C-alpha positions in Angstrom: -281.5 -74.7 -135.8 -282.7 -75.2 -132.4 -283.9 -73.7 -129.1 -281.6 -71.9 -126.7 -282.2 -70.9 -123.0 -279.6 -68.9 -121.1 -278.9 -66.9 -118.0 -276.3 -64.1 -118.0 -274.5 -62.4 -115.1 -273.2 -58.8 -115.5 -272.9 -59.2 -119.3 -269.7 -61.2 -118.7 -270.6 -64.8 -117.8 -273.4 -66.8 -119.4 -274.8 -70.3 -118.8 -276.9 -71.7 -121.5 -278.6 -74.9 -122.7 -278.8 -75.4 -126.4 -280.3 -78.1 -128.7 -279.1 -78.5 -132.3 -280.4 -80.9 -134.9 -278.7 -81.2 -138.4 -279.1 -83.3 -141.5 -275.8 -84.4 -142.7 -274.7 -85.2 -146.3 -274.8 -88.7 -147.5 -271.4 -90.2 -148.1 -269.9 -93.3 -149.7 -266.4 -94.8 -149.7 -264.7 -97.8 -151.3 -263.2 -100.6 -149.3 -261.5 -103.0 -151.8 -264.3 -104.2 -154.1 -267.1 -103.0 -151.8 -268.9 -99.6 -151.7 -270.2 -98.5 -148.3 -272.9 -95.9 -148.3 -274.2 -93.9 -145.3 -277.6 -92.3 -146.0 -280.3 -90.5 -143.9 -277.5 -89.1 -141.7 -278.8 -86.9 -138.8 -277.0 -85.4 -135.9 -278.3 -84.0 -132.6 -276.5 -82.2 -129.8 -277.9 -81.3 -126.4 -275.3 -79.0 -124.8 -274.8 -77.1 -121.5 -272.4 -74.2 -122.2 -270.5 -71.9 -120.0 -269.4 -68.7 -121.8 -267.1 -65.8 -120.9 -267.7 -62.5 -122.7 -264.8 -60.0 -122.9 -265.4 -56.2 -122.8 -268.8 -56.2 -121.1 -269.4 -52.5 -121.7 -268.7 -52.7 -125.4 -271.3 -53.3 -128.1 -269.1 -56.0 -129.7 -267.8 -58.7 -127.4 -265.4 -61.6 -128.1 -266.7 -64.8 -126.5 -265.0 -68.1 -125.4 -266.5 -71.0 -123.6 -266.8 -74.7 -123.0 -269.6 -77.1 -123.7 -270.6 -80.5 -122.2 -273.5 -82.6 -123.3 -274.8 -85.5 -125.3 -274.6 -86.2 -129.0 -276.6 -88.6 -131.1 -275.8 -89.5 -134.7 -277.9 -91.8 -136.8 -277.6 -93.2 -140.4 -278.6 -96.0 -142.6 -275.6 -98.0 -143.8 -275.7 -100.2 -147.0 -273.0 -102.1 -148.9 -272.7 -102.9 -152.6 -272.5 -105.2 -154.5 -273.5 -107.5 -151.6 -275.0 -106.9 -148.1 -272.8 -105.5 -145.3 -273.0 -108.9 -143.5 -271.6 -110.7 -146.5 -269.0 -108.1 -147.2 -267.7 -108.1 -143.6 -267.7 -111.9 -143.5 -265.3 -112.1 -146.5 -261.5 -112.3 -145.8 -260.2 -108.8 -145.2 -263.8 -107.4 -145.4 -264.7 -103.9 -144.2 -266.1 -104.9 -140.8 -269.2 -102.7 -141.3 -272.7 -103.4 -139.9 -275.5 -102.6 -142.2 -278.9 -101.1 -141.4 -279.9 -98.3 -139.0 -277.0 -97.3 -136.8 -277.4 -95.0 -133.8 -274.4 -93.7 -131.9 -275.0 -91.8 -128.6 -272.3 -90.5 -126.3 -271.0 -87.8 -124.0 -269.5 -84.8 -125.8 -267.1 -82.0 -124.7 -265.8 -79.1 -126.7 -264.9 -75.4 -126.9 -266.6 -72.3 -128.3 -265.3 -69.1 -129.8 -267.1 -66.2 -131.4 -268.4 -62.6 -131.2 -271.5 -61.2 -129.6 -273.1 -58.0 -130.9 -275.5 -56.1 -128.7 -278.1 -54.9 -131.2 -280.2 -53.2 -128.6 -281.0 -53.2 -124.9 -282.6 -56.7 -125.1 -281.3 -58.1 -128.4 -278.0 -59.9 -129.0 -276.7 -61.5 -132.1 -273.9 -64.0 -131.6 -271.7 -65.7 -134.3 -269.8 -68.6 -133.1 -267.9 -71.8 -133.9 -268.3 -74.9 -131.7 -265.6 -77.6 -131.7 -266.9 -80.9 -130.3 -264.8 -84.0 -129.7 -261.9 -83.0 -132.0 -259.7 -85.7 -130.6 -262.3 -88.4 -131.5 -264.0 -87.1 -134.7 -261.0 -85.9 -136.7 -262.6 -82.4 -136.9 -266.0 -83.8 -138.3 -268.0 -82.2 -135.5 -267.3 -78.5 -136.0 -270.3 -76.2 -136.1 -270.8 -72.7 -137.2 -273.9 -70.9 -135.7 -275.6 -67.6 -135.6 -277.8 -67.1 -132.5 -280.4 -64.4 -132.0 -281.1 -63.8 -128.3 -284.0 -61.7 -127.0 -283.9 -60.9 -123.3 -287.3 -61.6 -121.6 -286.3 -60.6 -118.1 -283.5 -58.6 -116.5 -282.8 -58.0 -112.8 -281.6 -54.6 -111.7 
């Protein structure tokens, strides 16, 4: 969940800024005799999005778009049965750094979904966002439902 602010032109083109924060599942994997755990995983996205809505006079509109922004992922990495420093120093070790790890970088992606005009000033949008597919092996795919309430409209 997160805040969204947008501007729309002629019910066809929209420019919006969106912030998303998610808690991610813990995961663990085995590397030889070592177990690597990532806990306290949290992701944040700050995105600028440009959207194009098809069929502007229709109540239901397909939507496509692009997004650019910044993403931050953080987790706490631990290793078992020894520390990550000891595991990585061993011959053929996993090469993992333990402790709190924070990764921040530029992100780009695509958006696809449907908008439903529920009233003159209310819109519900269901969408999928695909971020950095070429780098993350599909890990950063989001599904979202947005509720928009128009606070001002020019004539």
